[in-house]
N, C-alpha and C positions, 0 to 999 in steps of 0.2 A: 503748454498743456498737452498738445498733440504728441510731442516727443515723449512725455511721461507716460501717456497711454500706450504708445508703441513699445516702450521699454517694459511696461507691465505685462503686455501681451506676450512679448518674447520670453520673459521670465516664467510666466504661467505655462507656456508651451514647453519649455525646457523641463519643468517639473513633471508634467504629464508624460512627456516623451520618454523620460527615464524609465517608466514602467515597462516599456517595450523591450528594453535591454538590447541583446544582440539581434533581435528581429527587426529593429528599426529600419535596416537597409532593405528588407524584403517585404515589409508591410507598411500601410499608410501610417503617418504619424498619429499618435494618440489623440491629438487635438482635432484631427479631421474626422469627427464623429459621424459625419454624414456619408462617409465613404464605406465601401464594403471591405470584407476580409480583415477584420480586426481580431485582436486577442484580449482576453481579460488579464487581470493581474497575476493569475496563476498559469498563464501561457496557453489557455484553452480558447478555441474559436468562439466568437460571440458576435451576434448581430447578423446582418445580411452578408451572404457569401456568393461570389460569382467566380467561375473558372471558365477558361476558354481554350479552344484548340490552338489558337494562334496568338502571337505576341501582340498583335494589333487590336485584340479584343473585338474582333468582328464576327467570330464563329463561336457561339456559346457552347459550353460543354455541360455545366451544371448551374443551377440557380436555386437558392434556398436560404434558410436561416439557421443559426446555431444559438443556443443559450448555454454558456459555460461548457463548451465542448460537446454538447449533445444536440443533434439536429431536432428541429421543431417544425410544426405545421407541415408544409408540402415542399419536397425537393423535386426538381425537374431535371431530367438528364436528356441530352440531345445527341443525335448521331452526327457524324461529320458533315452531312448535307443540310443540317439545321432542322430536321424533323424530330418531333418528340419521340424518344425511345422508351422511357419509363418514368413513372412518378412514384415517390415514396411519401405517404401521408402518415405523419407521426402523431401518436397520442402520448400518454404519460409513460415514464420509465423506458423510453426508447422503443416501445412497441410501434409497429407501423404496418400499413397495408401497402403492398408493392403491386403496381400495375404496369405491364408491358403492353406496348401498342403496335398494331400493324401499321405499315407505311400509310395506309389510307385513314388512319385515326381510329380504327375499330380496336376494341379490346382484344389482346392476344393471350394474355396470361395474368392471373391475379392470385395473391395469397398473402399470408401474414409472415412477418419477420421481426427480428429484434436487433437493435443496435446497442451494444454494451460499451460504454466508455466512461471516462471520468478520472479524477485524481487517483493515481496509483493503479489504474487498470489498463491493460493492453486492449486497444480497440478490437471489437469483434462484432461481425454482422452475420447472422445466420437465419435460415428459414425454419419454420415449424408449422404444424397443422396441415390443412388441406390447401393445395394449389390446383387451380383449374385452368387448362389451356383451351383456347377457342380457335376454330377455323375463321378465316376472314368473313365468312357468311354468318357467323355467330353460333354455329353448332359446337358442342363440346368435342374436343379432340383427345383430351387426356385429363386424368385426375391423379394427382400424386400426394402422398402423405409423408411429412417429415417430422422427425423428433430430434430436437436439439441440433438441427442442421444435417441430419442423416436421413436418407430416404428409407422408408419402411414398406411402402406399397405404391404400385404404379398401375393405373388402369388406362387402357388404350381403347379408343372408340373410332369407328368408321361410319360415317353418315348417321351418327346418333346411336349406333349399336355397339355394345360392349364386345370387343374381340379378344382382349387379353388382360390378364391380371398377373402382375409380378410381385412377389413378396421378397423382402430383403432382410438379411441379418448382417450387421456390421458392414453395410454398403455392398454386400455380395448377394446375388440371387440365391434364394433357398427353395423357391417354388414358382412355377409358371403354369397358369391355367389358360387354356385356349377355348374360346367360345365361338359358336356359329348360330346365328338366328336366336340368340339368347340362351342356347343350350351349351353346357360344358361338354367338350368333346375330347379333351386331352389334358393330362396333368404331368408335368415334368418336375422331378426332384433334383436338388442341387446340394452339394456339400462343399463349403468354402468356394462357391462360385463355379464348381465343376459338376456337370450333369452326372447323376448316379442312377437315374431310373426314369422310365416313361410309362404312363398308363393311359390306355385309350378307354374312354367311358361309353363308347358306342357299342 
């Protein structure tokens, strides 16, 4: 009876393992459903995923989950020293909030992004909307605006005061405004990234 059960288990494993195809040598067998880094029958990542800096799996690089090739819930990324570098918290349709962290664990930068992937699509990850950067003490250092992965506006702050605003067209500066004590003091104009004029407002 035990021999029959063993034979049945081996046959069942062979059938499920055939779904992995040529990836069998680089991913866990399909029957090892409790292990990470698996693919679904369409060849897309699914379930828990872990990657490492080293072959011995002692220094984690990423930790998260996929559902049919699309990341879900929260992905964590670590630097080579083991400190948390950034997190990506996903909602529906690949939209996520990305947070970067200072070495002491304080928020360094945060903003929205989208991960586009799936059958017949080339994977693409891009930023959009408003991104805010923070000093280690918590003060705002910069605010940037992105449209479809391209920066359109960048604000720079020093000790909580706005000092500069840069406007962009096709990723090239088109206008730079300089501020002092909250007052606009200079405007520079650019054409295809090259400065063509400067105006003092004082």
